[in-house]
N, C-alpha and C positions, 0 to 999 in steps of 0.2 A: 747225550753228548756232554763232555766235561771240559771246563777250561781251568787250567791250573795257574795260579798266581803266587808269586813269593811275596809274603807280606810279613815283615818283622822277624826274618830268619826262619819263618815256618811256611810250610806248603799248605795253601789253603784251596781246597777243591770246591768249586762253584758249579752247580748244576745248571745248565741252560737247556730248557726244553727244545727239542729240534723243531717243533712246531712254530716257534717264534722266528726262527731262521727262515723258514718257508714263507712265513707271513710277511716278514721284512722284505724278502725278495719280490713278493707279489705287489707290495706297496710301491716298490721302487719301479717296477714294470708298469704299474697303473699310472704313476706319475709320467714316466716317460711316454707312454701311449697318449696320455691326455695332452702332453706338450706337442705331440706330433699331429693331433687331429686337425688343428687349424691350417697346417701346411697341406693336408690332404684335399682341402677344399680348393686349393690353388692349382692343383694338378690339371683340371681341364683348361683353365686359362693358359697355363704354361705350355701344354701341348698345342693349343691353337696358335700361340705366338710363335712357338718353335717351328710349326708346320708352315705357317703362312708368312712369316717374317724372316726368321734366322736362316731356315734352310734355303729359300730363294736367294737370300743374300750370299750364302756361301757358294751356291751354284754361280751366281753372277761373277763372284771372284774367280772361280774356277774357269769360266768361259772367257774371261778377260785375257787369258794367256793363250787362247786358240784362235785360229782363223777358220770361220764356218759361216755358210750362208743359209743355214736352216734346212738344206735339202737333205733328206734321209740318205740319198744315193751318193752323197759326198761326205767322206769322213772328215772329222776335225783335224786341223794341222796345228801342233803345237809351235808357237812363235815367241814364247817368253814375253819380255816386256816391250815388244815391238808395237803392239796395240797402243800401249800408253804413250810411247814416243811419237807415233803417228798422229794420235789425237791432239797432243799438246803442240804439235807443229802445224796444225790446221789453221789457216788464216781466219776461217769462220769462227773460231773459238773466241778470238778477241772481241768480235762484234756481238756475238751471243752474250758474252760476259758483260759487255757494256750495256747492252739492252736490258739485261737482268738487273743490273744495278739501277738504271733509270726507271725500270718498272717498279721496283721496290720503293724507291724515292718518291715516285708519282702516287703510289697507292697510300703512302702514309698519311697525307691529309684526309682521305676517305675513310681510313680505318681508325685513325687516332683523333686528329684535330677536329673535324667536323662532327663525328659522333659525341665527343666530349662537350663541345660547344652545344649542340642540341640537348643534350642530357642535362646540362647546367641550366640552360634556359627554360626547360619545360619540367624541372624538377618540382615545382610548386603547383603544377596543374594537377587537379584531382577530379573526381567524379567520373561520369560516363566518357568524357572526352579523353580521358587518360588511356583507356583501352583502344579507343578509335585511332588516334594518331600513333600509338605503338604499332597497331595492326597495319596502318598505311605505311610506316617506315620499314616494317620488316617483311612485307608482301614481296619485294624482289628476290629476297633470299629463297623463297619457296619456288621460284621458277627455274626450270631446267636450263643449264648454260646454252645448249644448242637452240632452244626456244628464244632465249634472250638474244643470241647472236642473229637470228632470223628477223626478230622484230626490229632490232636496231639497224640492220641492213636496209629494211624497208624505210625506217624513219630518216636515215641519212642517204638515201638514194640521190644521186646528184641532180637528177631531172624530174623525178616523179615522187621524192620523198616528202614527208610531213614537214620537215624543217625547211626544205627549199620552198614548198608551197606556201607555208604560213609566215615564214621569216625572210628568207632571202630573196624571193621573187617580189613581194610587196616592197621591200627596202632597195630593190634594184642591185642586190648584191650578186656576184657572179656565182655560178654553180661550182661546188667543189666535190671532187671524188675523194671522200675522206680515206677510204681504204686502199687507194692506190696512189696516194701522194706520200712521198718518202718522208716529209716532215710532219704529216698530220696523222699517219696511220697508228703509230705507237701511242701518241696522246689520246686518240679516239679509243683504242683498246683499253688504255688505263682509265679513262673516264667511264666507260661502260662497266668495266670490272668493279671499279669503286663505288658506282651507283648500286650494284647488286650487293656489295659488302656492307654498305652503310647501316642497314638495319641490324645486321648481326653484331657489329661493333657497338651500335647504339645500346642494344639489350644488354651486352656484356658491362658496358659502363654504367647503365641504369642499375644492374645488379650490384655493382660495386658501391654505387651511391646508397642503395637501401641498406648496406652493411655498415655504413658509417654511424657510430652511436649519436644520437640526438644530443647527448649531454655536452658534447664538445661545442656544438653550434649554439646551444642555449648558454653556456658559459662565456662563449666569445660575445654574444649579444649583450649580456650583462656588462661585459667590460667595454661595450660601446661599438663593437664591430657590426657591419651591416653590409648587405648587398654584395658587391664584388670583392670586398675585403674578407668576408666570410668564405667565398668561393676560392680566393687565391691563397689564403693563409691556413685554412682549415680543410677544405674539401679536396682541393688538388694534392696536397701532400699525402692525404690518407688514400687517394686514388692511384698513387705512384705504382703499387703492385699490379693493378688492373691495366694501367697504361703500358707499362713495361712488358706485360704479358702480350698485349696486342701488337706492340712494336716487334717483339720476337716472332710472333705468328707471321706478321707481314713479311719480315726478312727471310724466314725460312720457307714460306709457302706462296709468296707473291707470284713468283714465275709459274707455279703450278696452277694458281687461280686463273691466269690470263691464258693458259694453254688452250681451253675449248675454243675461246674467241678467236685466237690466233689460227687455229686449225680450220675453222669454219670460214672466217672472214678475209683472211690475207694469206694463209698458208706460208707464213714467214716472211713475205714480201711487203712492199716492193723493194727490191735490191737487199734483201735480208734486213730491212728496217725493223721488222717485228720478231725476228728469230731470237729466241732466248735459249738458255741452257737446256730446258726441258723439251723444247721443240726440236733442237739440234740433236739430242739424244734420240727422240722419236724418229727422226729422219734416218739416222744411222740404222735402227733396228727394222723399221717397217716400210721404209722407201727404198734403202739401199740394200737391205738384208745383210748387213755387216754386223753379225752377232758380236764378234770380237771387238770392234770399235764402240758399239754401244754398251757392252759390259764394261770396257775400260773407262768410258766416259762416266757411266753410272758409278763406278767405284770412286773415280776423282771427285765427282760431284758429291757423293755421300761423304768423302773425307772432308771436303771444304765446307759443307754445310754443318758437319759435326763439329769443326772448330768454330763456325760462327755461332752455334748453338750453345757451346761451352762458354764462349765469351758473353753471350746474351745472358746466360744464367748468372754468371759472375757479376754482370751489371745490375742484374735484378737484385741479387743479394746486397750489392754495394750501395745502390742509390735508392732502393725502395724503402719507404717508411711504413712499418708495421705498427699497428695499435697493440700494445702490450696488454 
């Protein structure tokens, strides 16, 4: 193979071996293939996520435009946006949204405030006691939600429960039916759920504390800081990414965390006092067998929580302090 070039008015013939051209193509192919290899390892994960997340999501969006009761003998009926309009017009939706907001606000002390206080108070404890108290705090996380519900139903029984026998009866306090009182049912559900989540949040914050460089604390002590001044001015600012992460998790998953307890203990009652968005969706799908309403509600809730998640991510980037 020859390449002709015009140089200084003369034609100069340069011979280029054809083997080099083939070698250059092989090198480019090798580089391209080497760049593609890391992406090949992602294919199984992408397939799993597409199969179990995105495909059901697309089917949910499709079913939200139909009226169907899950019976194979009855065909689906296309109704357009009627399901969305009917769900938005339901009076139960406002109460469920309010209960969801109250649930999130009630869980924040158990997932953020109390774990942070416990972690800061016990950060100096070492030796064998460190593992013991961490295991005791984390133990409720390992219990199944249904088991937790049964145990607490026995503890809070209005006439034979442990609380009534050991506290209310000796003090002459009246019996209280915690899960049938419209004012007490939701706080009881929140308190039980928070008790179960306390250990998980505590470990997350403890891991955040372990990642704080000791040099910052030592430098602050040299400058005269000690005790709560260290925790308030050094430790807490460096914990803001962990704290904002727990806040975001509580906002997005709080109503989902209380769902098993609501389903076992109150079934959304009394008088819809414990019905939240997730339980309302479950009622549409598995109690009323209204797939169209359930799918439309799921799409609306997904869109709403997506906006909340986007706002939470912005807040994390805006207010979190990261160690450079």
